[in-house]
C-alpha positions as CSV (number, residue, x, y, z in Angstrom):
1,M,48.8,13.4,71.7
2,K,51.4,13.2,74.5
3,L,52.7,9.7,75.2
4,N,54.2,9.2,78.7
5,N,54.7,5.5,79.1
6,L,54.5,2.1,77.4
7,E,50.8,1.8,78.2
8,D,50.1,5.0,76.2
9,F,51.9,3.5,73.2
10,D,49.9,0.3,73.5
11,A,46.7,2.3,73.6
12,L,47.7,4.3,70.5
13,G,47.8,1.0,68.6
14,D,44.6,-0.3,69.9
15,D,42.8,2.9,69.2
16,H,44.0,2.8,65.6
17,I,45.5,6.3,65.5
18,G,48.0,7.4,62.9
19,T,50.4,10.2,63.4
20,S,51.0,11.5,59.9
21,E,49.6,11.3,56.4
22,D,53.2,10.5,55.2
23,T,54.8,7.2,56.1
24,P,57.2,7.8,59.0
25,L,60.6,7.1,57.5
26,R,64.1,8.0,58.8
27,S,66.5,10.0,56.6
28,D,68.8,7.0,56.3
29,A,66.0,4.5,55.4
30,F,67.7,3.4,52.2
31,K,71.3,3.5,53.2
32,L,71.4,-0.3,53.4
33,T,70.9,-2.5,50.4
34,N,68.0,-4.8,50.3
35,Q,70.3,-7.8,50.9
36,E,71.9,-6.1,53.9
37,K,68.5,-5.5,55.4
38,I,67.5,-9.2,54.8
39,D,70.7,-10.4,56.5
40,L,70.0,-8.2,59.6
41,I,66.2,-8.9,59.8
42,K,66.9,-12.7,59.5
43,E,69.0,-12.6,62.7
44,D,66.3,-10.5,64.4
45,V,63.6,-13.0,63.5
46,R,65.8,-15.9,64.6
47,H,66.3,-14.2,68.0
48,I,62.5,-13.7,68.4
49,M,61.8,-17.4,67.6
50,E,64.5,-18.6,69.9
51,T,63.2,-16.3,72.7
52,L,59.8,-17.9,72.2
53,G,61.4,-21.3,72.8
54,L,61.2,-22.6,69.3
55,D,63.7,-25.2,68.1
56,L,65.3,-23.8,64.9
57,T,67.1,-27.0,64.1
58,D,63.7,-28.5,63.2
59,D,63.4,-29.0,59.5
60,S,60.2,-27.0,59.3
61,L,61.6,-24.0,61.1
62,Q,65.2,-23.8,59.8
63,G,64.4,-21.6,56.9
64,T,61.8,-19.4,58.6
65,P,64.0,-16.5,59.6
66,N,65.3,-16.1,56.0
67,R,61.9,-16.5,54.5
68,V,60.4,-13.9,56.8
69,A,63.3,-11.4,56.1
70,K,62.9,-11.8,52.3
71,M,59.1,-11.4,52.6
72,F,59.5,-8.2,54.7
73,V,62.0,-6.5,52.3
74,N,60.9,-7.7,48.9
75,E,57.2,-8.3,49.3
76,I,54.9,-7.0,52.0
77,F,57.0,-3.9,52.8
78,G,58.4,-3.4,49.3
79,G,56.3,-0.2,48.9
80,L,58.6,1.6,51.3
81,H,61.3,1.9,48.6
82,P,60.8,4.8,46.1
83,D,62.3,2.7,43.4
84,K,59.3,0.5,43.5
85,K,56.9,3.4,42.8
86,P,54.9,2.6,39.6
87,K,55.5,4.9,36.7
88,A,52.0,6.1,35.8
89,S,52.1,7.3,32.2
90,T,49.2,9.6,31.3
91,F,47.5,10.2,27.9
92,D,45.3,12.9,26.4
93,N,41.6,12.3,26.8
94,K,41.1,12.3,23.1
95,Y,37.7,10.7,23.3
96,K,36.5,13.6,25.5
97,Y,35.0,11.3,28.2
98,G,33.8,13.8,30.8
99,E,32.1,11.6,33.4
100,M,33.8,9.9,36.4
101,L,35.8,6.8,35.8
102,V,35.6,4.2,38.6
103,E,38.0,1.3,39.2
104,K,36.3,-0.8,41.8
105,N,37.1,-3.8,43.9
106,I,40.9,-3.4,43.8
107,T,42.4,-6.0,46.1
108,V,44.2,-4.5,49.1
109,Y,46.8,-6.4,51.0
110,S,48.5,-4.3,53.6
111,T,50.0,-4.5,57.1
112,C,48.9,-2.7,60.2
113,E,51.8,-0.7,61.5
114,H,50.7,-1.1,65.2
115,H,50.8,-4.9,65.4
116,L,52.3,-6.0,62.0
117,L,49.2,-8.0,61.2
118,P,47.4,-8.1,57.8
119,I,44.9,-5.7,56.5
120,V,42.8,-7.3,53.7
121,G,40.1,-5.6,51.7
122,R,39.0,-3.7,48.6
123,A,39.7,-0.2,47.3
124,H,37.4,1.7,45.0
125,V,39.2,4.6,43.1
126,A,37.6,7.2,40.9
127,Y,38.6,10.3,39.0
128,I,37.1,12.9,36.6
129,S,39.5,13.8,33.8
130,N,40.4,17.4,33.2
131,G,42.0,16.4,29.9
132,T,44.3,13.6,31.0
133,V,43.7,9.9,31.6
134,V,45.8,7.1,33.1
135,G,46.0,3.4,32.2
136,L,43.5,1.4,34.3
137,S,46.2,-1.0,35.6
138,K,48.2,1.9,37.0
139,M,45.4,2.6,39.4
140,N,45.7,-0.9,40.8
141,R,49.5,-0.6,40.9
142,I,49.3,2.7,42.9
143,V,47.0,1.1,45.4
144,D,49.4,-1.9,45.7
145,Y,52.5,0.3,46.1
146,Y,51.1,2.3,49.0
147,A,49.6,-0.8,50.6
148,K,52.9,-2.6,50.7
149,R,54.2,-0.8,53.8
150,P,53.3,-0.6,57.4
151,Q,50.1,1.3,57.3
152,V,47.0,2.7,58.9
153,Q,44.0,2.6,56.6
154,E,43.3,6.3,56.8
155,R,46.8,7.2,55.6
156,L,46.6,4.6,52.8
157,T,43.4,6.2,51.5
158,I,44.9,9.7,51.5
159,Q,48.1,8.6,49.9
160,I,46.3,6.9,47.0
161,V,44.2,10.0,46.3
162,K,47.2,12.4,46.6
163,E,49.3,10.3,44.2
164,L,46.6,10.2,41.6
165,Q,45.9,13.9,42.0
166,A,49.6,14.5,41.2
167,V,49.6,12.1,38.3
168,L,46.4,13.4,36.7
169,N,46.9,17.0,37.6
170,T,43.4,17.3,39.0
171,D,41.8,17.5,42.5
172,D,38.9,15.4,41.2
173,V,40.0,12.1,42.7
174,A,38.3,9.9,45.3
175,C,39.1,6.6,47.1
176,V,37.0,4.4,49.4
177,I,38.5,1.4,51.1
178,D,36.6,-1.4,53.0
179,A,39.0,-3.7,54.8
180,K,39.3,-6.2,57.6
181,H,42.1,-5.7,60.2
182,L,43.5,-8.9,61.7
183,C,44.7,-6.8,64.7
184,V,40.9,-6.5,65.4
185,N,39.7,-9.8,64.0
186,S,42.3,-12.1,65.5
187,R,43.5,-10.4,68.7
188,G,42.3,-7.9,71.2
189,I,38.5,-7.7,70.8
190,R,38.6,-10.6,68.3
191,D,35.6,-9.4,66.3
192,I,35.8,-11.4,63.1
193,E,32.7,-9.8,61.5
194,S,33.7,-6.1,61.6
195,S,35.5,-4.2,58.8
196,T,36.8,-0.6,58.5
197,V,35.6,1.8,55.8
198,T,37.6,4.9,55.0
199,S,37.2,7.5,52.3
200,E,38.9,10.5,50.8
201,F,37.0,12.8,48.4
202,G,38.8,15.5,46.4
203,G,37.6,18.3,44.2
204,K,34.2,17.6,42.6
205,F,33.7,14.5,44.6
206,K,33.1,16.7,47.7
207,D,29.8,17.6,46.0
208,P,27.0,15.5,47.7
209,Q,25.5,14.6,44.3
210,V,28.8,13.5,42.8
211,K,29.7,11.6,45.9
212,R,26.3,9.8,45.9
213,E,26.9,8.8,42.2
214,L,30.3,7.3,43.1
215,L,28.8,5.3,46.0
216,D,26.0,4.0,43.8
217,Y,28.6,2.8,41.2
218,I,30.5,1.0,44.0
219,Q,27.3,-0.9,44.9
220,L,26.7,-2.1,41.3
221,D,26.7,-5.8,40.9
222,T,29.6,-6.6,38.5
223,E,29.7,-10.4,38.8
224,F,30.1,-12.1,35.4
């Protein structure tokens, strides 16, 4: 897509289009320390708030620039740093379990890269072992790692699948995400009811029967 002016860039965000399945990062993305990033972002947030006319001498607002900067670097965008990538230890499938394993209803908290507003939903991740298994909590941690960065949901879904395919050394991995985007729910069209569903099916999960089985598992009532 060729972008010619500011209106084109605005439309890109509203149309929810991503440009790459890899998170766009500069080559010097990690040249600064986390504290150096916090110090710089703090001043940028202060400038934004002052430009909006807010009084930063108010007790309630004084600490906001620092709080936002720390939140950006250490929390909601912490998944940008490769040092935060979870170490997913694998084990031999000694019990010879040959059916799909589904980890469903994994909480997703991410941030839309077009408006920096929250994406909140659930991820359902599945794989079929080819001799190797991974700890269940590692699936949640992989989802959380890739969610903690500016994202589009399509990319997030693909990144989760590719990471688990690499960890498990198999193509037989799938992910379905159902999430609400506050850039849709709270601004623009302001549709509070809609959600976005994305999926990525690898290997055996491309087979319609296997895909149907996964979707049936996702629909199971697991309330206890």
